[in-house]
N, C-alpha and C positions, 0 to 999 in steps of 0.2 A: 406347536409349529410338526408340518406333516413328517415321517418320517425318514431319509429317506434312500433309510436298506432293502424297505421292500416298496412300490411303487401303486401307489392309486391309477389303474384306472378307467374310462368310463369311453363304451361306443358310441356315443352320439343319437346318433343313425345305425339304422340295419340297415345292413346292403341294399340298393335298390336298384331300382332305376328306374324312379318312379316319380322317387325325395328331390329337390336339389336341396343341398345344403347350406350352414346358414350361414354365409361367409359375412366376417365384416367388411361395412362397404369398404371398398378400391376404388385406384384412377384416378385421373386429373383436379375431378370434380366431388373425389375427400380428399383433395389437400396429398398426394401422395407425390412427391417423386418418381420419375422415372430410368428402370434401370439401362446403361449403355448398353446398343447395340451392336455389341462387342460380343462375339464366342469365346466361350473358356479366361473367365474375365472376374476377379475380386476384389468388390469393395470397399473399403477397411472406414467400419462406421462407428464414430463413438457417438456413443447416446449423451441422452443427460444425465442421468443415471447408471453405476455401475452397477449389471445385472446377478447377479447369484446363483448359479449351476452351480446341486451340489456341493455345500456348505463354502464352496471356493466365492468371490467376487470378481468378476469380470470389466476391463473397463473398455476395450473394446470386442463388436461382436464385425466378423467378418464373414457378408453376405456373399452367396457365389452364383453366380449363374445357373447351376447344374443342378441348383437342387438342396443346396443344403447351405444351415453358417453355425460357422463354427468359430470358437473361444480364445483354442492358442496361438491360431496357425491358423493356416489356408489349406482349404482342401483342396486337397489333388485334381486335377481336371476331369476321371475319368474313378466312377463310382470303385470300389471294394466294401467286402463284407466285413462287418462283425462280430469281431471287437475287435478293438487295435487299440495298439497303443497312444499312436492318437489322428485326428485332433481329436480335443476333443464339440464334441460336438452338434445337432440334433435336426437329423436331416426325412425331409416331412419324403422326396423323391430326390436320390442324387443315383447322373447320371450325364449321358450326354447329350446334351444341350443344347441347341442351335437359335438360338432369337433372332440371327441375322436371315434366317428361311422365318422366320414365323411365330411370332408371338410380343410376350409387351412383359416386363418383367417391373410391380411396383410395392414402393416401401415406405417408410412412415413410425414415427412418434408418436406415440400416444397420451398427452399432459392433459386431458381432462374432457369434458362432453359424451356427452349421450352415447359415443364408443365405448367410451371406456367401463361405463355402464353398464354395455351394455353385456362388454365378455364379464363382468364381476359376476352378470345374473346366473351366464351360461358357467360357469364352474361354481355356483354357489347350489346350483340346478343339480348340476350331470355331480359330481365328487360329493356335496354336502356336508362341504368344508363354507366357515362359514372366511367371506377373506371378499376387501373392497380395496379393487387395486386402483395404483399412483402412481403406478408408465407400463407402455404398452408400445410395444412393435410389433409393425403388420407386416409386413410380406407374403404377394402375392405372384402368384407365375403364371401370365395367363393363357393362353392356347401356344401355352410350347409343345416342340414338334423335335421327334428325337434325331440327330446329325443321317441324316440319311440326302439322297437326290435321285429322289425319282419322288413325282409328280401325290398333288390331295397325299401327305403326310397327314399323318394323326394328329393331332389332337388332344395334352395337359390343360387340364389349369383343375390350380390346388393353393390353399394360403397355410404359412403358418402366423399366430400368434403368442407371442411374448410378451408374458408380462410382473410384475411383480408388484409386492404390499412394502419393499423394503425388508420385510422377511422371508414366507414364502415368494412360490413362480413356482408358475401352471407354463405349460402348452398345449397349444387349441392348436393342430392339425386337422384342414378341412382341405376335402376331397368333393371339388363337384366331376369332373368329368374326368376320366382316363381314359384314354381307347391304344396309349403305346403300350408297353411294358422292357423291351431288351433290354441289358447289365442295366441293374437298378439294388439299390439298399436303401433304407427304413427303416427309423428308429434314431435311436438317441445311444451317445458312445459318450462313457463319462469318465471322473478318477475314478483307481481301481477299477480296474473292471465294472463297474458296474453300469447300468447298460434294462434298457426294455429295445425290446428287440416289435414289434411293428411286423413288418414282411420282406421277406428280398427272397430275390431268385436267383440266391443261395444259397436260404431252403425253401428244397421246392413243394416242401407241403403248400403253402398255397398262393394263390394264385386273383390277381386283381381283376385283370380281361380275363375275361375268355372267349375262346373259338366266334364269334357273332360279336369279339367287341363288342363288346353289350356297357351302359356307362354305367358306373357301379358308384354312389355320392355315400359319403359316411364319415366319419366327423372324430377326433379320438381328442381327454382330456389329458396331460396329464404333470399327475405333478413336479415341481421334478427341484 
């Protein structure tokens, strides 16, 4: 079993504007549900199996339109920096997103088939572990825009995959096009203040979108 104290993080794709992140297929043609077109909205999801997150099992997932999935309670509509006492969450891109202006959010559970096999292959190759998933939850934020009122809004596309074999849990964070930043936070906020910090404007050391609005595509795999 992987250590829950030290994270194993694998940068699957180097920051580059030519590589297309290897997303798990999404959309209506892949059996996804579509998130309601409501601003600052959270769906309560009851997965088929509890999800173990840092040695604690959760029977509910709170899926927010604003780029965060939490486990103990719904996240606030506006992002804040990690670490924090709550919520226990993983945020690929926690920001003030307005899907009414632009974009769609797709989600589904994956219990079998080639996509589940693909997830297992990516994790085995990325982290050099023996892992054969039994369950996954895939969320894709497609061409979502910031909460602003001008024309030609920039758009971001990113994906979160949660998966486990009922013993070990992993998360894959895929990023395809990121055209805007705004105030956002991203990473993991876990129990006992254990966290992995991927990037955030609250830590100005790293930027993911440059001044020419270059599109970075990359993925992270994390053992959780």
